[in-house]
A tleap script that builds the chain and sets N, CA, C and O, in Angstrom:
source leaprc.protein.ff14SB
mol = sequence {
  NMET LYS SER THR TYR THR ILE ALA LYS GLY
  GLN SER GLN PHE ALA GLN MET VAL ARG GLU
  ALA GLU LYS GLY ALA LEU ALA VAL VAL THR
  ARG HIE GLU LYS PRO VAL ALA VAL LEU LEU
  SER ALA GLU ARG PHE GLN GLY LEU TRP GLU
  THR MET GLU LEU ARG ALA ASN PRO LYS PHE
  MET ARG LEU ALA GLN ALA ASP ARG ALA GLY
  ARG VAL LYS TYR LYS PRO LEU THR VAL LEU
  ARG CASP
}
set mol.1.N position { 0.842 -1.173 0.000 }
set mol.1.CA position { 0.000 0.000 0.000 }
set mol.1.C position { 0.895 1.246 0.000 }
set mol.1.O position { 1.963 1.261 0.612 }
set mol.2.N position { 0.441 2.271 -0.689 }
set mol.2.CA position { 1.213 3.490 -0.788 }
set mol.2.C position { 0.277 4.681 -0.624 }
set mol.2.O position { -0.806 4.718 -1.208 }
set mol.3.N position { 0.703 5.643 0.170 }
set mol.3.CA position { -0.035 6.887 0.327 }
set mol.3.C position { 0.835 8.021 -0.179 }
set mol.3.O position { 2.059 7.989 -0.050 }
set mol.4.N position { 0.195 9.017 -0.752 }
set mol.4.CA position { 0.920 10.160 -1.284 }
set mol.4.C position { 0.519 11.419 -0.527 }
set mol.4.O position { -0.660 11.664 -0.271 }
set mol.5.N position { 1.526 12.210 -0.175 }
set mol.5.CA position { 1.321 13.442 0.573 }
set mol.5.C position { 2.077 14.574 -0.112 }
set mol.5.O position { 3.196 14.386 -0.589 }
set mol.6.N position { 1.465 15.734 -0.155 }
set mol.6.CA position { 2.231 16.920 -0.543 }
set mol.6.C position { 3.130 17.257 0.646 }
set mol.6.O position { 2.938 16.716 1.735 }
set mol.7.N position { 4.084 18.120 0.456 }
set mol.7.CA position { 4.961 18.508 1.565 }
set mol.7.C position { 4.145 19.136 2.692 }
set mol.7.O position { 4.348 18.807 3.861 }
set mol.8.N position { 3.224 20.036 2.348 }
set mol.8.CA position { 2.409 20.690 3.379 }
set mol.8.C position { 1.562 19.671 4.135 }
set mol.8.O position { 1.492 19.711 5.363 }
set mol.9.N position { 0.923 18.767 3.414 }
set mol.9.CA position { 0.093 17.737 4.059 }
set mol.9.C position { 0.963 16.808 4.903 }
set mol.9.O position { 0.567 16.398 5.995 }
set mol.10.N position { 2.136 16.484 4.397 }
set mol.10.CA position { 3.060 15.622 5.143 }
set mol.10.C position { 3.511 16.262 6.445 }
set mol.10.O position { 3.641 15.579 7.462 }
set mol.11.N position { 3.748 17.550 6.422 }
set mol.11.CA position { 4.149 18.253 7.642 }
set mol.11.C position { 3.041 18.199 8.686 }
set mol.11.O position { 3.306 17.985 9.869 }
set mol.12.N position { 1.812 18.392 8.252 }
set mol.12.CA position { 0.702 18.415 9.213 }
set mol.12.C position { 0.263 17.017 9.639 }
set mol.12.O position { -0.384 16.861 10.674 }
set mol.13.N position { 0.611 15.995 8.844 }
set mol.13.CA position { 0.177 14.626 9.151 }
set mol.13.C position { 1.349 13.667 9.323 }
set mol.13.O position { 1.245 12.478 9.023 }
set mol.14.N position { 2.460 14.202 9.808 }
set mol.14.CA position { 3.665 13.381 9.929 }
set mol.14.C position { 3.455 12.159 10.814 }
set mol.14.O position { 3.911 11.068 10.471 }
set mol.15.N position { 2.777 12.319 11.941 }
set mol.15.CA position { 2.535 11.181 12.843 }
set mol.15.C position { 1.754 10.083 12.132 }
set mol.15.O position { 2.038 8.900 12.318 }
set mol.16.N position { 0.777 10.466 11.323 }
set mol.16.CA position { -0.004 9.482 10.557 }
set mol.16.C position { 0.892 8.770 9.544 }
set mol.16.O position { 0.778 7.559 9.352 }
set mol.17.N position { 1.780 9.521 8.901 }
set mol.17.CA position { 2.702 8.922 7.932 }
set mol.17.C position { 3.582 7.876 8.617 }
set mol.17.O position { 3.807 6.801 8.061 }
set mol.18.N position { 4.071 8.176 9.799 }
set mol.18.CA position { 4.926 7.248 10.536 }
set mol.18.C position { 4.137 5.996 10.906 }
set mol.18.O position { 4.647 4.884 10.769 }
set mol.19.N position { 2.899 6.160 11.375 }
set mol.19.CA position { 2.081 4.990 11.717 }
set mol.19.C position { 1.862 4.105 10.498 }
set mol.19.O position { 1.930 2.881 10.607 }
set mol.20.N position { 1.604 4.694 9.358 }
set mol.20.CA position { 1.419 3.919 8.134 }
set mol.20.C position { 2.700 3.171 7.763 }
set mol.20.O position { 2.660 2.001 7.383 }
set mol.21.N position { 3.823 3.854 7.877 }
set mol.21.CA position { 5.109 3.217 7.561 }
set mol.21.C position { 5.371 2.040 8.502 }
set mol.21.O position { 5.859 0.995 8.071 }
set mol.22.N position { 5.049 2.209 9.775 }
set mol.22.CA position { 5.245 1.116 10.734 }
set mol.22.C position { 4.426 -0.115 10.366 }
set mol.22.O position { 4.816 -1.239 10.682 }
set mol.23.N position { 3.302 0.090 9.706 }
set mol.23.CA position { 2.434 -1.015 9.282 }
set mol.23.C position { 2.867 -1.608 7.945 }
set mol.23.O position { 2.249 -2.551 7.453 }
set mol.24.N position { 3.936 -1.053 7.354 }
set mol.24.CA position { 4.461 -1.599 6.110 }
set mol.24.C position { 4.148 -0.797 4.867 }
set mol.24.O position { 4.610 -1.146 3.781 }
set mol.25.N position { 3.375 0.271 4.995 }
set mol.25.CA position { 3.026 1.091 3.836 }
set mol.25.C position { 4.152 2.069 3.511 }
set mol.25.O position { 4.988 2.381 4.360 }
set mol.26.N position { 4.156 2.535 2.297 }
set mol.26.CA position { 5.078 3.585 1.886 }
set mol.26.C position { 4.329 4.906 1.903 }
set mol.26.O position { 3.165 4.964 1.507 }
set mol.27.N position { 4.972 5.948 2.347 }
set mol.27.CA position { 4.417 7.296 2.292 }
set mol.27.C position { 5.299 8.100 1.337 }
set mol.27.O position { 6.462 8.371 1.635 }
set mol.28.N position { 4.750 8.471 0.211 }
set mol.28.CA position { 5.485 9.219 -0.800 }
set mol.28.C position { 5.172 10.704 -0.632 }
set mol.28.O position { 4.008 11.097 -0.546 }
set mol.29.N position { 6.212 11.514 -0.585 }
set mol.29.CA position { 6.047 12.962 -0.455 }
set mol.29.C position { 6.309 13.586 -1.823 }
set mol.29.O position { 7.305 13.288 -2.482 }
set mol.30.N position { 5.387 14.462 -2.233 }
set mol.30.CA position { 5.515 15.086 -3.550 }
set mol.30.C position { 5.680 16.592 -3.441 }
set mol.30.O position { 5.251 17.228 -2.479 }
set mol.31.N position { 6.316 17.132 -4.464 }
set mol.31.CA position { 6.421 18.590 -4.633 }
set mol.31.C position { 6.032 18.857 -6.077 }
set mol.31.O position { 6.635 18.313 -7.001 }
set mol.32.N position { 5.033 19.686 -6.265 }
set mol.32.CA position { 4.524 19.973 -7.607 }
set mol.32.C position { 4.162 18.678 -8.341 }
set mol.32.O position { 4.449 18.512 -9.527 }
set mol.33.N position { 3.523 17.766 -7.599 }
set mol.33.CA position { 3.020 16.486 -8.106 }
set mol.33.C position { 4.106 15.505 -8.539 }
set mol.33.O position { 3.809 14.518 -9.213 }
set mol.34.N position { 5.354 15.760 -8.164 }
set mol.34.CA position { 6.443 14.834 -8.482 }
set mol.34.C position { 6.993 14.262 -7.184 }
set mol.34.O position { 7.223 15.020 -6.241 }
set mol.35.N position { 7.214 12.945 -7.101 }
set mol.35.CA position { 7.772 12.339 -5.882 }
set mol.35.C position { 9.167 12.877 -5.592 }
set mol.35.O position { 10.023 12.931 -6.475 }
set mol.36.N position { 9.384 13.280 -4.325 }
set mol.36.CA position { 10.699 13.796 -3.934 }
set mol.36.C position { 11.280 13.050 -2.732 }
set mol.36.O position { 12.476 13.156 -2.461 }
set mol.37.N position { 10.441 12.293 -2.008 }
set mol.37.CA position { 10.928 11.557 -0.836 }
set mol.37.C position { 9.968 10.414 -0.532 }
set mol.37.O position { 8.808 10.421 -0.944 }
set mol.38.N position { 10.490 9.423 0.207 }
set mol.38.CA position { 9.681 8.278 0.615 }
set mol.38.C position { 9.965 7.988 2.083 }
set mol.38.O position { 11.119 7.972 2.512 }
set mol.39.N position { 8.909 7.761 2.840 }
set mol.39.CA position { 9.037 7.358 4.239 }
set mol.39.C position { 8.650 5.890 4.316 }
set mol.39.O position { 7.569 5.507 3.870 }
set mol.40.N position { 9.535 5.062 4.884 }
set mol.40.CA position { 9.251 3.651 5.039 }
set mol.40.C position { 9.741 3.192 6.400 }
set mol.40.O position { 10.538 3.874 7.045 }
set mol.41.N position { 9.260 2.030 6.836 }
set mol.41.CA position { 9.627 1.530 8.157 }
set mol.41.C position { 11.113 1.166 8.198 }
set mol.41.O position { 11.735 0.894 7.171 }
set mol.42.N position { 11.655 1.169 9.401 }
set mol.42.CA position { 13.052 0.774 9.584 }
set mol.42.C position { 13.251 -0.672 9.145 }
set mol.42.O position { 14.286 -1.011 8.570 }
set mol.43.N position { 12.269 -1.522 9.412 }
set mol.43.CA position { 12.369 -2.935 9.025 }
set mol.43.C position { 12.438 -3.087 7.505 }
set mol.43.O position { 13.248 -3.856 6.987 }
set mol.44.N position { 11.592 -2.355 6.804 }
set mol.44.CA position { 11.605 -2.421 5.348 }
set mol.44.C position { 12.904 -1.844 4.794 }
set mol.44.O position { 13.469 -2.387 3.845 }
set mol.45.N position { 13.378 -0.750 5.381 }
set mol.45.CA position { 14.643 -0.161 4.958 }
set mol.45.C position { 15.790 -1.160 5.146 }
set mol.45.O position { 16.640 -1.304 4.268 }
set mol.46.N position { 15.810 -1.849 6.295 }
set mol.46.CA position { 16.864 -2.824 6.565 }
set mol.46.C position { 16.868 -3.923 5.506 }
set mol.46.O position { 17.928 -4.346 5.045 }
set mol.47.N position { 15.678 -4.382 5.124 }
set mol.47.CA position { 15.596 -5.398 4.072 }
set mol.47.C position { 16.140 -4.898 2.746 }
set mol.47.O position { 16.858 -5.620 2.054 }
set mol.48.N position { 15.802 -3.670 2.389 }
set mol.48.CA position { 16.334 -3.090 1.151 }
set mol.48.C position { 17.846 -2.943 1.214 }
set mol.48.O position { 18.550 -3.225 0.244 }
set mol.49.N position { 18.340 -2.497 2.369 }
set mol.49.CA position { 19.787 -2.304 2.541 }
set mol.49.C position { 20.526 -3.644 2.401 }
set mol.49.O position { 21.558 -3.722 1.734 }
set mol.50.N position { 19.993 -4.685 3.028 }
set mol.50.CA position { 20.629 -6.000 2.935 }
set mol.50.C position { 20.643 -6.498 1.497 }
set mol.50.O position { 21.625 -7.089 1.050 }
set mol.51.N position { 19.553 -6.258 0.774 }
set mol.51.CA position { 19.497 -6.655 -0.631 }
set mol.51.C position { 20.553 -5.914 -1.448 }
set mol.51.O position { 21.225 -6.518 -2.284 }
set mol.52.N position { 20.702 -4.610 -1.211 }
set mol.52.CA position { 21.711 -3.840 -1.936 }
set mol.52.C position { 23.119 -4.332 -1.605 }
set mol.52.O position { 23.981 -4.396 -2.483 }
set mol.53.N position { 23.351 -4.681 -0.332 }
set mol.53.CA position { 24.664 -5.197 0.067 }
set mol.53.C position { 24.967 -6.502 -0.666 }
set mol.53.O position { 26.075 -6.691 -1.168 }
set mol.54.N position { 23.987 -7.401 -0.730 }
set mol.54.CA position { 24.185 -8.666 -1.426 }
set mol.54.C position { 24.434 -8.449 -2.910 }
set mol.54.O position { 25.322 -9.068 -3.495 }
set mol.55.N position { 23.649 -7.569 -3.516 }
set mol.55.CA position { 23.805 -7.333 -4.951 }
set mol.55.C position { 25.137 -6.660 -5.279 }
set mol.55.O position { 25.603 -6.743 -6.416 }
set mol.56.N position { 25.746 -6.005 -4.318 }
set mol.56.CA position { 27.049 -5.377 -4.532 }
set mol.56.C position { 28.192 -6.372 -4.362 }
set mol.56.O position { 29.344 -6.039 -4.643 }
set mol.57.N position { 27.896 -7.578 -3.910 }
set mol.57.CA position { 28.904 -8.600 -3.675 }
set mol.57.C position { 29.046 -9.467 -4.933 }
set mol.57.O position { 28.143 -10.246 -5.237 }
set mol.58.N position { 30.157 -9.349 -5.668 }
set mol.58.CA position { 30.312 -10.094 -6.923 }
set mol.58.C position { 30.208 -11.610 -6.734 }
set mol.58.O position { 29.635 -12.299 -7.578 }
set mol.59.N position { 30.756 -12.130 -5.641 }
set mol.59.CA position { 30.709 -13.581 -5.408 }
set mol.59.C position { 29.254 -14.042 -5.241 }
set mol.59.O position { 28.859 -15.064 -5.801 }
set mol.60.N position { 28.465 -13.296 -4.478 }
set mol.60.CA position { 27.060 -13.638 -4.297 }
set mol.60.C position { 26.319 -13.587 -5.632 }
set mol.60.O position { 25.529 -14.479 -5.941 }
set mol.61.N position { 26.574 -12.547 -6.420 }
set mol.61.CA position { 25.865 -12.407 -7.694 }
set mol.61.C position { 26.220 -13.535 -8.663 }
set mol.61.O position { 25.353 -14.012 -9.395 }
set mol.62.N position { 27.491 -13.969 -8.678 }
set mol.62.CA position { 27.860 -15.105 -9.526 }
set mol.62.C position { 27.101 -16.361 -9.095 }
set mol.62.O position { 26.613 -17.118 -9.933 }
set mol.63.N position { 27.008 -16.574 -7.776 }
set mol.63.CA position { 26.288 -17.728 -7.263 }
set mol.63.C position { 24.798 -17.636 -7.591 }
set mol.63.O position { 24.190 -18.638 -7.966 }
set mol.64.N position { 24.205 -16.458 -7.458 }
set mol.64.CA position { 22.784 -16.280 -7.774 }
set mol.64.C position { 22.524 -16.544 -9.257 }
set mol.64.O position { 21.524 -17.166 -9.615 }
set mol.65.N position { 23.426 -16.072 -10.117 }
set mol.65.CA position { 23.268 -16.304 -11.553 }
set mol.65.C position { 23.418 -17.784 -11.876 }
set mol.65.O position { 22.684 -18.315 -12.710 }
set mol.66.N position { 24.353 -18.446 -11.230 }
set mol.66.CA position { 24.526 -19.884 -11.442 }
set mol.66.C position { 23.287 -20.641 -10.972 }
set mol.66.O position { 22.868 -21.601 -11.619 }
set mol.67.N position { 22.704 -20.225 -9.869 }
set mol.67.CA position { 21.493 -20.873 -9.371 }
set mol.67.C position { 20.349 -20.696 -10.361 }
set mol.67.O position { 19.640 -21.655 -10.664 }
set mol.68.N position { 20.163 -19.489 -10.865 }
set mol.68.CA position { 19.095 -19.238 -11.839 }
set mol.68.C position { 19.286 -20.078 -13.104 }
set mol.68.O position { 18.315 -20.503 -13.730 }
set mol.69.N position { 20.539 -20.309 -13.467 }
set mol.69.CA position { 20.835 -21.092 -14.670 }
set mol.69.C position { 20.769 -22.595 -14.397 }
set mol.69.O position { 20.947 -23.396 -15.315 }
set mol.70.N position { 20.517 -22.985 -13.147 }
set mol.70.CA position { 20.412 -24.408 -12.815 }
set mol.70.C position { 21.751 -25.093 -12.658 }
set mol.70.O position { 21.830 -26.317 -12.771 }
set mol.71.N position { 22.807 -24.338 -12.399 }
set mol.71.CA position { 24.145 -24.919 -12.288 }
set mol.71.C position { 24.592 -25.129 -10.846 }
set mol.71.O position { 25.750 -25.475 -10.611 }
set mol.72.N position { 23.714 -24.931 -9.888 }
set mol.72.CA position { 24.075 -25.096 -8.481 }
set mol.72.C position { 23.502 -26.423 -7.997 }
set mol.72.O position { 22.328 -26.721 -8.216 }
set mol.73.N position { 24.344 -27.215 -7.335 }
set mol.73.CA position { 23.883 -28.492 -6.796 }
set mol.73.C position { 23.666 -28.337 -5.299 }
set mol.73.O position { 24.532 -27.847 -4.575 }
set mol.74.N position { 22.508 -28.759 -4.858 }
set mol.74.CA position { 22.168 -28.670 -3.440 }
set mol.74.C position { 22.359 -30.027 -2.795 }
set mol.74.O position { 22.159 -31.065 -3.425 }
set mol.75.N position { 22.748 -30.005 -1.536 }
set mol.75.CA position { 22.938 -31.224 -0.767 }
set mol.75.C position { 21.984 -31.187 0.428 }
set mol.75.O position { 21.629 -30.106 0.899 }
set mol.76.N position { 21.568 -32.345 0.919 }
set mol.76.CA position { 20.668 -32.355 2.070 }
set mol.76.C position { 21.385 -31.837 3.319 }
set mol.76.O position { 22.605 -31.953 3.433 }
set mol.77.N position { 20.628 -31.272 4.242 }
set mol.77.CA position { 21.224 -30.741 5.464 }
set mol.77.C position { 21.878 -31.824 6.316 }
set mol.77.O position { 22.697 -31.524 7.185 }
set mol.78.N position { 21.528 -33.048 6.074 }
set mol.78.CA position { 22.106 -34.135 6.865 }
set mol.78.C position { 23.621 -34.240 6.667 }
set mol.78.O position { 24.300 -34.822 7.513 }
set mol.79.N position { 24.165 -33.700 5.589 }
set mol.79.CA position { 25.605 -33.744 5.370 }
set mol.79.C position { 26.339 -32.866 6.369 }
set mol.79.O position { 27.552 -33.000 6.532 }
set mol.80.N position { 25.622 -31.966 7.043 }
set mol.80.CA position { 26.251 -31.075 8.011 }
set mol.80.C position { 26.379 -31.702 9.392 }
set mol.80.O position { 27.068 -31.163 10.258 }
set mol.81.N position { 25.734 -32.813 9.598 }
set mol.81.CA position { 25.802 -33.464 10.910 }
set mol.81.C position { 27.184 -34.034 11.161 }
set mol.81.O position { 27.863 -34.494 10.243 }
set mol.82.N position { 27.584 -33.996 12.418 }
set mol.82.CA position { 28.904 -34.580 12.806 }
set mol.82.C position { 28.813 -36.077 12.972 }
set mol.82.O position { 29.810 -36.725 13.290 }
savepdb mol mol.pdb
quit
């Protein structure tokens, strides 16, 4: 879910914007009908940040591409037992 606020409306309804973000919604702030900022929950931000960190890791991206291409072999978790 996404809500859109002008800057003036966002200033007067900031607490409402925060409550919506805490529930998982995005609050988009506009100026002259163009998006200029987004308010999102800390949890959602953390997920985005972790995704960006992974995508910036060349080794992870090579492994993800190999998995998508079907070149990764998986083993059962039982192989980890001592």
